[in-house]
N, C-alpha and C positions, 0 to 999 in steps of 0.2 A: 675764120673758116675751119680752124683746127677741130672744133667739136664735130663738124660734118665729116672730117676724115675719120675720127674715132667712131662715129655712128656707122659709116659705111664699112669700116674695117670689122666692127663687131658683126654686122649683118653677113659680110662675106665669109668670115671665119666660121661662124656658126652654121652656115649653109654648106661650105666646101671644105674647110679645114686646110691643112697643109698636106698636099698629095704625097703619098708614099713614093711614087715614082720620082717626084721632084726632089724629095729628100735623098733618095738613093743616087740621084744624078749630081746634085750640087751641094747636098747637106742642108743646113738650116742656119739662120742668123745666129742662133745661140751657139751652135758648134763652131762657127767662125770666130765669134767673140771668145769662146772657150780656148781656142788655139792661141789667140793673142795673149790671153791671161796666163796660159801654161808657159808660153815663151818668156813672158816677163817674170814669172815666178822662178824659172830656171836661171834667167839672166841677172836679176836684181836681188833675189832672196838667197844670200850666201850664208851657209852655216857658220863660216868663220867670223862673221861680223857680229858685233854686240847688238843687243836688243834695240838700243836707241837708233843705231844705223839702219837696222832692218825695218824699224817702224817708219823712218824717213823714206826709205826705199819704197815701202808700200804706199806712202802718200804720193810720191812721184809717179809710181806706176799707175795708181788710180787716176791721177790728174791726166796722165797721158791717155788712158783708156777713155775718159770722159771727153777729152778734146777730140780724139779720133771719132768717137760716136757722134758727137754733135756736128762735127765737120762733115761727116758722111751724110747725115740727115739734111744739113743745109744745102749741100751740093745736089742731092736728089731733088729737094724741093725747088731749087733754082732751075734744074735741068728739065723737070717734068712740069712744063707750063701748060696753061689752058685746061679745058674740062677733061680732055682725054688724059692728059698728064695727071690731073687731079684724081681721076678714077684709078689710075695706075698707082699713085701714091697710097690710096686707100687699100689697094690689093697688097702692096708691099707692107703697109702697116699691119695688116691682118696676120702676118707671120709672127708678130710680136705677142699675139694673143694665144690662149690655149684652151678655149672653151670645149671644142670637140675632143681633143686628145685627153684632157683631164677627165671628162665624163667616161670616155672609153676605157681608160686605165683603171678607174675606180669600179666601173661596172664589171670589168674582167675579174676583179677580186670576188664579187658576188657570184658571178658565173662559176668560178673555180671552186668556191666553197660548196655550192649546190651540186656541182657535177662531179668533183673530184675529192671533196672532203678537206680536212685540215692541211695536209701536205701540199695539195694543189693551191689552197688559199695562201699558205705561207710563201710559196713560189711567186704567186701573182702579186702579193703585197710588197715583196722585196724589190719590185721595180719602181715603187713610188714612195717608199719611206726608207730612212736610214737606220732604223732600229733593228735589233737582232731578230730575224723572223722565227728562228728556232725556239726563242723564249716565249712565243705567243701561242695561246690557245685560240680556239675559234672566236671567242669574244674579243680577245686581244687583236686578232687579225681584222675583225670587223671594225673595232674602234680605230685602229690605225688607218684604215681606208677612209673612214668618215672624217677623221681629223685632217688627213691629207687633202681631202676634198674641200673642207672648210678653209684651211690655210691657203691652199693654192688658188681658190677662188679669189682671194684677196690679192696675192702677189703674182698670179699668172693670168688674171683676167681684169679685175677692177683696177689694179695699179697701172698696168700699161695703158688701159683705156683712159684713165684719169690723166696721165702725163701726155698722151696723144692729144687729148682735148685741150690741155693747158698750154702745151708747147710744140704741138705738131710732131712730125716725124723725128726731128732732132731730140725732142724730149722723150719720145717713146723709146728710141734706140739707146739713149743715155741711161734711162731707167733700166732697161733690160741688161745693159752692160754692168751696171752697179749690182743688180740682183744676181747675175751670173757670177760676178767676182765674189760676192758674199758666199754663194753656195760652193765655190771652189776653194777659196783661201780664207774665208771668214770664220775659221774654226779655232778653238782653244787648244790646239795641238802645239807641241814644241816647235815645229817648223813654221807654223802660221800665226802663232799668238801675237807676235809683234808685226810681222809683215802684213797680215790681213786685218789688223785692228781697225784701220780707217775704213776699209771696205764694209766691215760688219756694222760700224757705227753709222756710216752714210746710208746703208741699206735700211737700217732701223728708221732713219729720218725720212727717207723718200717713201716709205711704206706707211707712215702714220696716217695720212688722209684716207688711203684706200682701206686700211683695216677697219677704221671706224665706219666708213661708208658700207663696207661688206657686211658688218654686223647689222646696220640699219636695213639693208636689203634683205637679209635673212629674217629679221623681225617682221618686216612688211610681207615677205613671201609666206611666212607662217600664218598670217591672217587670211591669206587667200587659199591655203592648202588644207583640205579636210584632214583632221587628225593631228595637225600640228598646233602648237600653242604659242601665239604671239606674246602673251603675257609671260609665259615661262621663259621665252627667249630674251625678252627685255629684262626680266628679273635676273637671269643668269649673267647677262652682260654687265648690269650695274653692280652685281655682287662679286663676280669672279674675274672679269676680263683683266683687271689691273694686277691680279694675283699671279698670273702666269709668268714664267721666267722670261718669256719673250715680251717686249713692249707692244708687239703687234698681233702675234698669233692668238693670244687669248681672246681678242674681240670676236673674230668670226667663229672660233671654236666654242666659245661660251654661248653665242647666239644659236649655233647649230645644236649644241647639247640641250639648251633650254627648250628649243622648238620641238625637239624629238623626244624629250623626256629621258635623256641619256646622261651618263657621267663620262666625260671625255678627258683626255690628257691624263694627269696623275703620274705615278712613278713608271718609268720605262727605261729600257736598257739600250745603249748605243755602244757597239764595240766592246761589250762586256762591262761597260761603266754604267752604273745606275744613276739616272737623273731623277731626283726626288722632287717632282713637281706636284702642285695641288690639282684637285679635280675641278673641271669646269662643269657646271650644271649639277643637278641633284640625281634624278633618275633612280634613286634607291640603290645605286651601284648595280642595277640589273644588268644581266649579260646581254650584250649586243649580238646580233647575228646578221646573216645575209639579207634578211628582210629589212633590217634597219639601214643597211647600205642602200637599198633601193629607195627607201623613204627619204634618205639624205639626198639621193640623186634627184628625186622629184622636187625637193626643196631648193636644191642648187639650180635646177633648170628654171624654176619659177623666179628665183632671184636674178638669174642671168637675163631672163626676159624683161624684168623690171629695169635692169641696167640698160638694156638696149632701148627700152622705151624712154628712159631718162635722157639718154644720149640723143634720141630722136626728137624729143621736145626741145632740147638745147639747140639742135641743128635747125629745127623749124623756126625757132626764135631768131637765130642768126640770119636765116634767109629772109625773114620778114622785115628785118631792119632796113 
């Protein structure tokens, strides 16, 4: 019945999202996990320890995080019995998804560029990407927003839905905890290179299925969307996905780039450090703009609808058994 939880969670989140009033009142599961990770980082990641000790501390911290996450999910699944409890589980699971918030944040970049120009666009995109916004021109802001949409469709929507369908609420919470740990401590900085090593590697592993599925969903969505190219999407995935520095981000980014006729990724700056990555897609290196962000959003919403439909077919199959 886990696939039914994933299906209902996708439906609920796309319709309602996570209410702002609830966030202001109690926060969000990601913020709760983030506080635990911050505590473990302060407690276990000591600057005076050698790298080998800090790496082992990171492994212990991640194991503890996963055990707490799985245990929480198991307790909730045991406590919320019956159909009413099952529906409540789906509502809880919906908080692990980011369909509405992702679209809203990316659309805000297009709105800002159109209404306020480059500076407004830089401010809006700074909320969803880690690269230096002041180094971006209008095309750079647009590409950054589209890349964030593609990558976060994979790890913010498809991946939690996949793990919910595979392992229920414990699997969904554990995935979200691992993904949050990677975003907080899985960096190649002096402080986190050793301590966050296992978080980064495990995040790569648990995102492998979703990144490939996300690319397939974008390719299929391109076939349903006028003006998009399914053949271009598939060609870019086959040629470029494995050339990306990330083992996962290249798949949805390449599919998005090929579908829209854009060149995404490429060299970019984080904290003044240039990351020399290859381009995803062809696109003649043409300049992206706010209209391309809106085209990307249409592709994203079509792919998300396909994901919901896929989960619905899975849920119907389970109920028919």
